[in-house]
C-alpha positions in Angstrom: 18.1 -9.2 -39.4 16.3 -6.5 -40.6 13.0 -8.2 -40.6 13.6 -8.6 -36.2 14.4 -5.4 -35.6 11.1 -4.1 -37.5 9.0 -7.3 -35.2 10.6 -5.5 -31.8 9.4 -1.8 -33.1 6.3 -3.0 -33.9 6.3 -4.9 -29.9 7.5 -1.4 -28.7 4.1 -0.1 -30.1 1.9 -2.7 -28.1 -0.9 -3.6 -29.0 -2.4 0.1 -30.7 -2.4 -1.5 -34.2 -4.5 -5.0 -34.1 -6.6 -4.0 -36.6 -6.2 -5.3 -40.0 -9.2 -4.7 -42.2 -10.2 -7.9 -44.5 -9.9 -11.3 -43.1 -7.2 -13.3 -44.7 -8.3 -16.9 -45.4 -5.9 -18.9 -43.3 -4.1 -21.6 -44.8 -0.5 -23.2 -44.9 1.7 -21.0 -46.4 5.4 -22.8 -46.1 6.7 -25.6 -43.5 9.4 -25.8 -42.0 11.0 -28.8 -40.8 7.2 -30.4 -41.1 6.4 -27.8 -38.8 3.5 -25.3 -41.1 3.6 -21.4 -41.3 0.1 -19.9 -41.9 -1.0 -17.1 -44.1 -2.8 -15.1 -41.4 0.1 -14.7 -40.0 2.1 -13.6 -43.0 -0.5 -11.3 -43.7 -1.1 -9.3 -40.3 3.3 -8.9 -39.6 3.4 -7.4 -43.4 0.2 -5.2 -43.1 1.6 -3.8 -39.2 4.8 -3.1 -41.1 4.0 -1.7 -44.3 4.0 1.8 -42.7 7.0 1.4 -41.2 9.5 -0.2 -43.7 11.3 2.4 -45.5 13.0 0.3 -47.8 10.4 0.2 -50.7 12.0 -3.2 -51.8 10.8 -4.7 -48.8 7.1 -3.7 -49.6 7.1 -6.1 -52.2 5.6 -9.2 -51.5 8.0 -11.9 -53.1 11.1 -9.7 -51.1 8.4 -10.0 -48.2 8.3 -13.3 -47.9 12.1 -14.1 -48.4 12.2 -12.3 -45.0 9.4 -13.7 -42.9 10.8 -17.3 -44.2 14.2 -16.1 -42.9 12.5 -15.2 -40.1 10.9 -17.9 -39.3 14.1 -20.2 -39.8 15.5 -18.1 -37.5 13.3 -19.0 -34.8 13.4 -22.5 -35.7 17.2 -22.4 -35.1 16.9 -20.5 -31.8 14.6 -23.3 -30.8 16.1 -25.8 -31.9 19.6 -24.5 -29.6 16.7 -24.2 -27.0 17.4 -20.7 -26.2 13.8 -20.5 -24.8 15.1 -22.6 -21.7 17.5 -19.8 -20.1 15.9 -18.4 -17.0 16.9 -15.1 -18.2 14.6 -15.4 -21.1 11.9 -17.2 -18.7 11.4 -14.7 -16.6 11.8 -11.2 -19.4 8.5 -13.4 -20.9 6.6 -13.7 -17.6 7.4 -10.3 -16.9 6.3 -9.0 -20.1 3.2 -11.3 -20.3 2.1 -10.1 -16.7 2.0 -6.3 -17.7 0.0 -7.5 -20.8 -2.3 -9.1 -19.4 -3.5 -6.5 -16.6 -5.3 -4.9 -18.8 -7.4 -7.8 -19.8 -7.3 -9.3 -16.0 -10.1 -6.0 -14.4 -13.3 -4.8 -15.8 -12.1 -1.7 -17.3 -16.0 -0.6 -17.5 -15.9 -0.7 -13.9 -13.0 0.7 -12.9 -13.5 3.9 -15.3 -16.8 4.4 -13.4 -14.6 4.6 -9.7 -11.9 6.9 -11.2 -15.0 9.2 -12.7 -16.7 8.8 -9.5 -13.6 9.8 -7.3 -12.7 12.9 -9.7 -16.1 13.8 -8.8 -15.7 13.6 -5.2 -12.4 14.8 -5.3 -13.9 18.8 -6.2 -15.5 18.4 -2.8 -14.3 18.2 0.4 -17.1 17.2 3.3 -16.7 17.8 7.2 -18.2 14.7 9.4 -19.2 13.3 12.5 -19.2 9.5 13.2 -20.1 7.1 15.7 -18.6 3.7 15.9 -19.5 0.4 17.4 -16.6 -1.3 16.6 -17.2 -6.0 14.9 -14.9 -8.2 14.1 -15.5 -9.0 10.0 -16.1 -12.4 10.8 -17.8 -12.0 13.8 -21.0 -14.4 14.5 -25.0 -13.3 13.3 -25.4 -12.8 17.2 -22.6 -10.4 17.4 -23.9 -8.8 14.7 -27.7 -8.4 15.2 -26.0 -6.8 18.6 -23.9 -4.3 17.0 -26.3 -3.2 14.5 -29.4 -2.9 17.1 -26.6 -0.6 19.4 -25.8 1.6 15.8 -29.4 1.8 14.8 -30.3 3.5 18.7 -27.9 5.5 18.7 -29.0 6.7 14.9 -32.4 7.4 16.6 -31.3 9.1 19.3 -29.5 11.7 17.2 -32.4 11.9 14.8 -34.6 13.1 18.0 -32.4 15.8 18.4 -29.7 14.8 21.2 -26.8 16.2 20.6 -24.3 14.6 18.1 -20.9 15.3 19.9 -22.3 14.1 22.9 -23.4 10.6 21.4 -20.0 10.0 20.1 -18.5 10.4 23.4 -20.7 8.2 25.5 -20.8 5.5 22.3 -18.5 5.7 19.8 -15.8 2.8 20.2 -13.5 5.1 18.1 -10.6 6.4 20.5 -10.2 9.5 19.3 -14.2 10.1 20.3 -13.3 11.4 24.2 -11.3 13.8 22.7 -12.8 15.1 19.5 -16.4 14.4 20.4 -16.3 12.9 16.8 -15.4 14.9 14.8 -12.9 13.8 11.9 -12.4 17.8 10.2 -12.8 17.9 6.2 -11.6 15.1 3.7 -12.4 14.2 0.3 -12.2 11.0 -1.8 -9.4 8.5 -0.2 -8.7 9.7 3.0 -11.6 7.2 4.4 -12.4 3.4 4.1 -14.7 3.3 0.6 -17.8 2.2 2.5 -17.4 5.1 5.0 -16.3 7.6 2.0 -19.6 6.8 -0.3 -21.8 7.3 2.8 -20.3 10.8 3.6 -20.9 11.8 0.0 -24.2 10.5 0.0 -25.8 12.2 3.2 -26.9 16.3 2.5 -25.1 18.5 5.0 -26.6 18.6 8.1 -28.2 15.2 8.2 -27.4 11.7 9.7 -26.7 8.4 7.8 -28.3 5.1 8.2 -25.7 2.9 9.2 -23.0 1.8 7.4 -20.6 -1.4 7.4 -16.8 -1.3 7.5 -14.0 -4.0 8.5 -14.3 -1.6 11.7 -17.8 -1.9 12.5 -21.2 0.3 12.4 -21.0 3.6 12.5 -23.8 6.7 11.4 -22.2 9.4 9.7 -23.3 13.4 10.5 -22.0 15.9 7.7 -21.3 19.6 8.8 -19.8 20.9 6.6 -18.7 20.6 2.6 -16.4 22.8 0.5 -14.2 23.3 -2.4 -11.2 21.7 -2.7 -8.8 23.4 -1.7 -6.0 21.2 -3.7 -2.1 21.1 -2.5 -0.1 23.7 -1.0 3.4 23.5 -0.1 4.7 25.7 3.2 7.6 26.7 5.1 7.2 26.9 9.2 9.4 28.1 12.3 8.0 26.6 15.3 8.7 26.8 18.9 7.4 23.5 20.9 4.5 23.6 23.9 7.0 23.1 26.7 4.1 20.3 28.8 3.5 18.4 25.3 7.4 18.7 24.3 7.8 17.1 28.4 5.5 14.5 27.5 6.9 13.0 24.6 10.8 13.2 25.9 12.6 10.9 26.9 13.9 10.9 31.0 17.1 12.3 29.5 15.4 14.5 27.3 12.9 15.9 29.8 16.6 16.6 32.2 17.7 18.9 29.5 14.5 20.4 28.9 14.5 21.6 32.3 18.1 22.6 32.2 16.9 24.9 29.3 13.7 26.0 30.6 16.3 27.2 34.2 18.1 29.3 31.7 15.4 31.1 30.2 12.5 33.1 31.2 10.6 33.3 28.1 7.2 31.8 27.2 7.2 29.7 23.7 4.6 32.6 22.5 7.3 35.8 23.8 10.0 33.5 21.5 8.0 33.1 18.3 7.2 37.1 18.5 10.7 37.8 19.1 11.5 35.8 15.9 8.3 37.3 14.3 9.7 41.1 14.9 13.1 39.7 12.9 11.1 38.2 10.5 9.9 42.1 10.1 13.0 43.3 9.9 14.0 41.6 6.9 15.8 39.2 8.3 15.8 35.5 6.0 12.5 33.4 7.0 14.7 29.9 6.2 17.7 31.4 8.5 15.9 31.8 11.5 14.2 28.0 11.0 17.3 26.4 10.9 18.4 29.1 14.0 15.4 28.9 16.3 12.5 26.1 15.3 11.9 23.3 17.1 11.0 20.8 14.4 13.8 18.9 13.8 12.7 17.7 11.1 12.6 20.7 8.8 14.2 23.0 10.6 18.0 21.8 8.7 15.7 22.5 5.0 14.6 26.1 6.2 11.3 25.1 7.8 10.1 23.4 4.6 7.2 20.6 4.6 6.2 18.1 1.9 3.1 19.7 0.2 -0.5 18.3 1.9 -4.0 18.7 1.2 -7.0 19.3 3.5 -7.4 16.2 6.3 -3.4 15.5 5.8 -2.0 17.2 8.9 -2.8 15.9 12.3 -3.7 19.8 13.1 -6.6 21.3 11.6 -5.4 24.9 12.9 -2.2 24.6 11.2 -4.0 24.0 7.8 -6.2 26.7 7.8 -3.3 29.0 8.4 -1.2 27.5 5.5 -4.4 27.6 3.3 -5.7 31.7 3.4 -2.0 32.4 2.7 -0.8 33.2 -0.8 1.7 35.4 -3.1 0.5 38.6 -1.7 0.0 37.6 2.2 2.9 35.2 2.2 3.3 35.1 6.0 1.6 34.3 8.8 1.3 35.9 12.5 2.5 34.0 15.1 -0.6 31.5 16.3 -0.8 28.7 18.6 -2.2 24.9 17.2 -2.0 21.9 19.9 1.5 21.1 19.0 2.9 25.1 19.8 3.3 28.1 18.3 4.7 28.8 14.6 4.8 31.1 11.4 4.0 29.8 8.3 5.7 31.3 4.5 3.2 30.4 2.0 5.9 28.6 -0.9 3.2 27.5 -3.9 -0.3 26.3 -4.5 -1.5 23.1 -6.4 -5.1 23.2 -7.4 -6.7 19.9 -8.2 -5.2 18.8 -11.9 -7.6 17.9 -14.4 -9.2 14.4 -14.8 -6.9 13.8 -18.0 -4.0 14.5 -16.2 -5.0 12.6 -13.1 -6.5 9.3 -14.7 -2.8 7.4 -14.3 -3.1 8.4 -10.6 -6.9 7.7 -9.9 -6.1 4.2 -11.8 -3.2 3.2 -9.7 -5.4 4.7 -6.0 -8.3 3.0 -7.1 -6.1 -0.7 -7.6 -4.8 0.1 -4.6 -7.9 1.1 -2.1 -10.3 -0.9 -0.5 -13.0 0.3 -3.8 -10.6 -2.5 -6.0 -12.9 -5.2 -4.7 -15.5 -4.2 -6.8 -13.5 -4.4 -9.7 -12.9 -7.7 -8.7 -16.2 -8.9 -8.1 -17.3 -7.7 -11.1 -14.8 -10.1 -12.9 -15.3 -12.8 -10.7 -19.1 -12.6 -11.5 -18.5 -12.6 -15.2 -15.8 -15.5 -15.0 -18.6 -17.4 -13.0 -21.4 -17.0 -16.0 -18.7 -17.5 -18.5 -17.3 -21.2 -16.9 -20.0 -23.2 -14.7 -19.1 -24.6 -12.3 -20.9 -27.4 -10.4 -19.7 -28.8 -7.6 -19.2 -32.4 -6.4 -20.9 -31.5 -3.0 -20.1 -34.9 -1.3 -16.4 -34.0 -1.3 -16.7 -30.5 -0.7 -18.6 -32.1 2.8 -15.2 -34.9 2.7 -13.2 -31.7 2.8 -15.0 -30.1 5.7 -15.0 -32.8 7.8 -11.2 -33.3 7.3 -10.3 -29.9 8.5 -10.3 -29.4 12.2 -10.6 -26.4 15.1 -6.3 -26.4 14.8 -7.2 -23.6 11.8 -7.7 -21.3 14.7 -4.5 -21.7 15.9 -2.5 -22.6 12.6 -1.6 -26.5 13.6 -4.3 -28.2 11.7 -2.2 -30.5 8.7 -3.4 -31.7 5.3 -4.4 -35.6 5.7 -1.1 -37.4 5.3 -3.1 -39.7 2.8 -4.9 -37.5 -0.1 -6.0 -40.6 -2.2 -9.7 -39.9 -1.2 -9.7 -36.2 -2.2 -8.0 -36.8 -6.0 -11.3 -36.4 -7.5 -13.4 -34.1 -9.3 -14.5 -31.3 -7.1 -15.5 -29.2 -10.0 -14.0 -28.8 -13.8 -12.7 -25.5 -15.5 -13.8 -26.2 -19.0 -12.1 -29.4 -19.4 -9.8 -29.2 -16.5 -10.2 -30.6 -13.5 -9.8 -29.2 -9.8 -9.7 -31.6 -7.4 -10.2 -31.5 -3.3 -6.9 -32.2 -2.7 -6.4 -28.6 -4.6 -8.5 -27.1 -2.0 -6.9 -28.9 1.6 -3.7 -27.3 0.0 -5.8 -23.9 -0.6 -7.3 -24.4 3.4 -3.3 -25.3 4.9 -2.0 -21.6 3.7 -5.0 -19.8 4.4 -5.7 -21.1 7.7 -4.2 -17.9 9.5 -6.6 -15.9 8.5 -9.1 -18.2 10.4 -9.8 -15.5 12.8 -13.0 -16.1 14.8 -14.9 -17.6 12.2 -16.9 -20.1 13.6 -18.0 -22.4 12.8 -15.5 -24.2 10.8 -17.7 -25.3 8.3 -18.1 -21.5 7.8 -15.2 -20.9 7.1 -14.6 -23.5 4.7 -17.6 -22.8 2.5 -15.7 -19.1 2.5 -12.4 -20.3 1.8 -14.2 -22.6 -0.5 -15.9 -19.5 -2.9 -12.6 -17.6 -2.4 -11.2 -20.7 -4.1 -13.7 -21.1 -6.6 -12.5 -17.5 -7.9 -8.8 -17.8 -7.7 -9.0 -20.7 -9.6 -11.6 -19.1 -12.2 -8.9 -16.4 -12.4 -6.1 -18.4 -13.0 -7.5 -20.7 -15.8 -9.0 -17.3 -17.3 -5.2 -15.8 -17.4 -3.6 -18.7 -18.8 -5.8 -19.1 -21.3 -5.9 -15.4 -22.2 -4.1 -16.3 -25.9 -7.1 -18.5 -26.6 -9.3 -16.1 -25.1 -7.9 -12.8 -27.3 -6.8 -13.3 -30.4 -4.7 -9.9 -30.6 -3.2 -10.9 -27.1 -2.1 -14.1 -28.5 -0.5 -12.2 -31.6 1.5 -9.8 -29.1 2.9 -12.1 -27.4 3.6 -14.5 -30.0 5.8 -11.8 -31.7 7.0 -10.7 -28.1 8.7 -14.7 -28.1 9.4 -14.7 -31.1 11.7 -11.4 -30.7 12.9 -12.1 -27.7 14.3 -15.7 -28.9 15.8 -13.6 -32.2 17.8 -10.7 -30.1 19.3 -14.1 -27.4 20.2 -15.9 -31.0 22.0 -12.9 -32.9 23.5 -12.0 -30.0 25.1 -15.4 -29.8 25.2 -16.0 -33.9 26.0 -12.8 -34.8 26.9 -9.7 -33.3 29.3 -11.3 -30.2 31.1 -12.6 -33.5 31.5 -9.3 -35.8 33.0 -7.4 -32.7 35.4 -10.4 -31.5 36.3 -11.8 -34.7 38.8 -9.7 -35.9 40.3 -11.6 -38.4 37.4 -11.8 -40.3 36.3 -8.2 -39.8 39.4 -7.7 -41.1 39.1 -10.3 -44.7 35.9 -8.3 -44.8 37.4 -4.7 -44.9 40.0 -5.7 -46.9 38.0 -7.2 -49.5 35.6 -3.9 -49.6 37.7 -1.2 -49.3 36.0 0.4 -51.5 33.1 1.2 -50.3 35.1 3.4 -46.9 36.3 6.1 -48.6 37.8 9.3 -48.2 36.2 12.3 -50.4 39.1 15.1 -50.3 39.4 17.2 -47.1 40.8 19.8 -45.7 42.5 19.9 -42.0 41.6 23.6 -40.9 41.1 26.0 -38.1 38.0 28.2 -39.3 37.0 31.6 -37.5 33.7 32.7 -37.9 31.6 36.4 -36.1 28.1 37.8 -37.4 31.0 41.6 -37.6 33.2 42.3 -40.2 35.6 44.3 -38.6 36.1 41.9 -35.3 37.2 39.5 -38.6 39.4 41.8 -40.1 41.6 41.8 -37.0 41.1 37.9 -36.5 42.8 37.8 -40.4 45.7 39.8 -39.2 46.1 37.9 -36.0 46.4 34.7 -38.2 48.6 36.4 -41.0 50.7 37.0 -37.6 50.9 33.1 -36.6 48.8 33.9 -33.1 47.7 31.1 -31.4 44.0 30.2 -31.0 43.4 30.8 -27.6 45.0 34.5 -27.7 42.5 35.8 -30.7 39.3 34.4 -29.0 40.7 35.7 -25.3 41.3 39.2 -27.3 37.6 39.4 -28.0 35.6 37.3 -26.1 34.3 38.3 -22.5 32.6 36.2 -19.8 29.5 38.1 -21.1 29.9 38.2 -24.3 31.6 35.9 -27.5 32.6 37.8 -30.6 35.1 35.3 -32.1 34.3 30.7 -32.4 37.1 28.6 -33.9 36.5 24.6 -34.8 39.5 23.0 -35.6 39.5 19.5 -37.6 39.4 17.4 -40.6 36.4 18.2 -43.0 35.1 16.2 -46.2 34.5 17.9 -49.3 30.8 19.3 -49.5 30.9 19.4 -45.2 28.7 22.0 -43.7 31.7 23.4 -41.3 33.5 25.0 -44.6 32.3 28.0 -46.0 31.1 27.5 -49.8 33.5 30.1 -51.3 36.4 28.9 -49.4 39.8 28.0 -52.3 40.6 24.6 -51.6 44.9 25.3 -51.0 46.6 25.6 -48.4 47.7 28.7 -46.4 45.4 31.7 -44.7 41.9 32.4 -46.8 40.3 36.1 -47.4 37.4 37.3 -45.1 34.6 35.1 -46.4 30.7 36.6 -45.9 28.5 34.1 -46.5 24.8 34.7 -44.8 25.2 36.3 -41.6 28.5 35.2 -40.7 31.8 36.5 -41.4 34.5 33.7 -41.4 38.5 33.2 -42.0 39.9 30.1 -42.4 43.8 28.6 -42.0 44.1 25.6 -44.5 46.9 23.8 -43.0 46.8 20.5 -45.7 44.9 19.7 -48.8 44.5 15.6 -48.1 43.7 13.9 -51.2 40.7 11.1 -51.7 41.6 7.6 -50.9 40.9 4.9 -48.3 40.0 5.0 -44.8 41.6 3.1 -42.6 39.7 -0.5 -40.9 39.9 2.0 -37.4 38.7 5.2 -39.1 35.4 3.5 -40.8 35.0 0.5 -37.8 31.4 1.5 -37.1 29.9 1.1 -40.6 32.5 -1.6 -41.2 31.4 -3.5 -37.9 27.2 -3.1 -39.4 28.4 -4.5 -42.6 29.7 -7.1 -41.2 26.6 -8.4 -39.4 24.8 -7.7 -42.4 27.0 -10.2 -44.7 27.5 -12.6 -41.6 23.5 -12.6 -41.6 23.0 -13.0 -45.0 25.8 -16.1 -45.1 24.2 -17.2 -42.3 20.3 -17.8 -43.2 21.4 -19.1 -46.8 23.1 -21.9 -44.4 19.7 -22.6 -42.5 17.7 -23.2 -45.4 20.7 -26.1 -46.0 20.1 -27.1 -42.3 16.1 -26.8 -42.0 13.5 -28.1 -44.7 11.7 -25.1 -46.0 8.7 -26.4 -48.3 6.6 -23.6 -50.0 2.9 -23.7 -50.7 3.2 -21.1 -54.1 -0.8 -21.5 -54.4 -1.4 -20.3 -51.1 0.9 -17.8 -51.7 -0.5 -16.9 -54.5 -3.9 -16.6 -52.6 -2.7 -14.4 -49.9 -1.1 -12.2 -52.4 -4.4 -11.7 -54.2 -5.9 -10.6 -50.9 -3.3 -8.5 -49.8 -3.4 -6.8 -53.3 -6.8 -6.4 -52.8 
């Protein structure tokens, strides 16, 4: 069992210890029922565990060889019992492999470059306006050219001096442009689509970008300003809604209530908020006033506290600017009006931008979820296309295209009933064949995404390229163990570790807990290992003050109770006397070293910074511990006993053949 736990420990360390110095020559070290195990695996595991082993005897290669053979015998037994077929085992192994493979299935250099770029962009907030000419992602060449010419025309007008805001109102198909003249306010990295963000950050202040294509269409961007990132802020607010805005968003029933409420009050929202502000100045708590009067129903019950936010996260730039103007020195704003109503804001805290190191994991996650992740995917796809040369059977591909109908546009197309003509090699990845039928099945699943891509041959061609990338990634993932030996080593160890855990639980751990007769018999045979030293049944009083302990001594002598003694000296704010009651063995740190081993009351004992008084109720002689008193250690020892005997039984069940010559060679190399 010791080797099992060492291997599991190594697995928990991940892949950080996968460099093993000199390479060990791979030779057959031993066989179990004819299955070979090799010197390189033995040497690798020995080296990995060397610094973790505390038992010096296990550093001895002969001893370690016995442990390693025992380990492989247990794995062999687990496989014989088909424990690897358990669904729970398969799921856990799959989940672990998925997690471990993530770093191999992305281009780490591209990922880090995107993380670094994002962090640099986060240092600044950009204010920009845009004009959008909408265009479907799968638009025809004719529609694409038409949209491109339109955006170029708008850009040229802006470059000649026409007002950009007026152009946005006139031409932009962004619905908000009529109101905001295309002004997007301040934003930072991850707030906009990556292509748009990149164009905005690369365009100098006051200038206009070249046309930018996103999934929404073509944009031109004018950058108005840039400033340092303001970080995040946490505030609370009290809001009185603008009545017109409130009524516009209300249901008929809510409107009736608002009219009834308004008829009972002659005050305007501004007058109400200013009265609340006067109450604040008179010293009334902000949180209570927010609960009573704030009309922001989502925050009033929490004293007006909002979730922390950064620039561009709220729909009111006015509110954000007032919030970021506050500080500990100026914690409360004067009443002000936004698009939604009148507010008073209270400062809670500011959170500056974290360091690059602190944000690494967060930025990696954001990059992975953002559309810039396509760059990472595309980079890996490009590498895989170079690694595995794909030769397409163009004739078969044309047959597949001919089998696809316009039914893809309403997802009614079906794969031909007879797929025999397509069950041929479309392409191969190394020696693995991918058939035309596999492509047809892929197209069947993907036909809902056909959209307006026409003609259908174009859609099939696009889908074929995606299909090739998918198959390359699948093949690459399936063969990580062969591509990266380190990955294969870790997966093999985890695979064996899971099997051994299930096997040990079945054969040893459960048995040691439920086999009461066997446990009792083992205890009776080994009582000498479970002994009490001499013990004292005592009550120990301690304090840092001698005069108090003298008083405690007198009270104990008068048979005063434990609680009565402590209550005489301890208060709610100050503890003068502590007590400790129980049975303690000889050598226990709880017992004063100068204490005499006899029944009765000790004198006041001074040791270090403390004074002690000890009431010795009973002196207990050395002797056997009962099974219950030593159960934890007995169970552990019984498990080891069962395992040792079990390994002996396994050596009888399986035939082990050691290659002594190979072992001598690996011993020589490891001792070099």
